[in-house]
KEKOLNU-491814 format. One record per residue (C-alpha): x, y, z. Coordinates in steps of 0.2 Angstrom, whole numbers, plus 5000, padded with zeros to 4 digits. Layout:
<atoms>
XYZ ...
</atoms>
This chain:
<atoms>
546955945568 547355785560 545855665556 545555505546 544155545533 542955395534 541355375525 540355425540 541455585543 543155635550 543755535564 545155565577 546555445573 546555365590 544855305587 545255205571 545655045581 546354885574 546454925555 546454825540 547554955530 547154885513 545554795508 544054805497 542254805503 541654825485 542654805469 542454745451 543554745436 543554675419 545154585424 544154485436 542554435427 541254345438 542154385454 541454555458 541154615476 539454695473 538354615486 537954725501 537354585511 538954495509 539954645512 539054675528 539354495533 541154505529 541354665540 540454585554 541554435554 543054555554 542354645569 542154475578 544054455577 544354625585 544454725569 543854905570 544254985553 544554945535 545355055522 544555015505 545855045491 544455035477 544755185466 543655275453 542655175441 542955005449 541254975458 541555075474 539655075478 540055225488 538155255493 538155085501 539755115511 539055225525 537655095527 538754945530 539955045540 538555095552 537654925552 539254835557 540154965568 541754955557 542455115551 542755125532 543955235523 543555255504 544755295490 544855405475 546155375462 546455275446 547055095444 548055025429 547455065412 546954885409 545554895421 544655035411 543855055394 544955175384 543455295381 543355315400 545155365402 545055485387 543555575396 544655605411 546155685402 546455865408 545355845424 546055695434 546855795448 545255905449 544255745450 545355675464 545155845474 543355845472 543055675479 544255705493 543455875498 541655885492 541155705489 541055565477 539655595464 538055645473 538355545488 539155675499 540355535505 542155595504 543655495500 545055485513 546555435501 547155425483 547455255476 548555235460 549555095452 551255065445 551754935432 552954785433 554654845437 554255015428 553055165426 552155175410 551355335403 549755295412 550555275428 551555435427 549955525422 548955455437 550355485449 550655655444 548855695446 548855615463 550355725468 549355875463 547855825473 548955785488 549655955487 547956035487 547255925501 548555835511 547855665507 548955515507 549355415491 549255225491 550155135477 549754965470 551454895466 551254765452 551854605460 552754715473 553954795460 554454965456 554455045473 555955155471 555355215454 553755265462 554655365476 555755445463 554155505454 553055555468 554355615481 555855665470 554955745455 553255795462 553755845480 552655735490 553255705507 553855515508 552755485524 551255525514 551555385502 551055205506 551855065495 550654915493 551054735490 552854725496 552554555502 552454495484 554254535480 555154495496 556754595492 557554655508 558654785500 557254875491 556154865507 557554945517 557855075504 555955125504 555855125523 557455235524 556655355511 555155375524 553755295515 552455175523 552654995518 551054885517 551154695517 549454645511 548554505502 549054355513 548454185509 548754185491 549654025485 550554115470 551354245480 552754245493 551654305507 551254215523 552854115525 554054255521 553054405528 553654375546 555454375541 555254535530 554354635543 555554575557 557054635547 556254805545 555754815563 557554765569 558254895557 557155025566 555655045554 554254955564 553355125564 553255115545 552354945543 550554925538 549554755536 548054725525 547054585518 546654645500 545154545497 544754565478 543654425473 542054355479 542854185481 544154255493 542854315505 542654215521 540754215520 541054125503 542353995510 543854095507 545054175520 544354355518 544654495530 544554395546 546054295541 547154445544 546754445562 546354255565 547954185557 549154325551 549154415568 549654275579 550954215567 551754395567 551654405586 552854255586 554154345576 553854525582 553054515599 551354565603 551654745608 552454785591 551054695581 549754795591 550554955586 550654905568 548854865568 548355025577 549655165579 550355145562 548755165551 548155305562 549755405557 549755345539 547955395535 547655545547 547755715538 547755895542 546455925528 546556075517 
</atoms>
């Protein structure tokens, strides 16, 4: 039976509800000094605000070594009534100390499998997806290493693989590696940040390949997001790929949280959802927020 692996246990996919398919409850990186998402009280308030807008679940794409605060995730999930899915995986090399990466050589796939099946550290909390990252229009050696390990872990567990595309680029190279070379079924791959590179040809090719397409991180002034997202998702829906679309907020800094004056998780439902309903109709948008993530993140775990 397929289930979504949340921090409180495996969940029937139909109970996932309205889902923010890519966000961060906790996150910290040397690339964003002073903007860490570390405070549990703020995380609880943000999830509560998301819940007040009708949100029911959040998929956290924070991978290994970037401040997941896994022990706190079940607490804030239980307190707020919002389902949370945690990630294993590895981000770009720039987010880590070189010695940390060296220590993972030869055991990365094993780490991913352990965190998916037995638990993260000593918490007993299991991850529900693998998050990896590409580079700008290319896959460097680090990306190929992490994606190859992610593919191995997928074959061992069935877990979906979510991919950070740098500025939305490199989607087809990722699919060539994961699906072409490594044999991952395309419907187990989620391509993130496609709104940052609104190329309709690449979007169509990725959808035709069978991957899920995540449009995430709205309200960022330096990305082609809110004002082009409706056009991009409408084109995909009209081409018959509405069932492959996912939406997320991708809150990565403290300043971006709604409880600190930013748009945060609630913006996805408060402003993005009604804007998309004008372009796609309410029924399709409802399916994108509920049925699509339920399929994308549910697994017959092995």
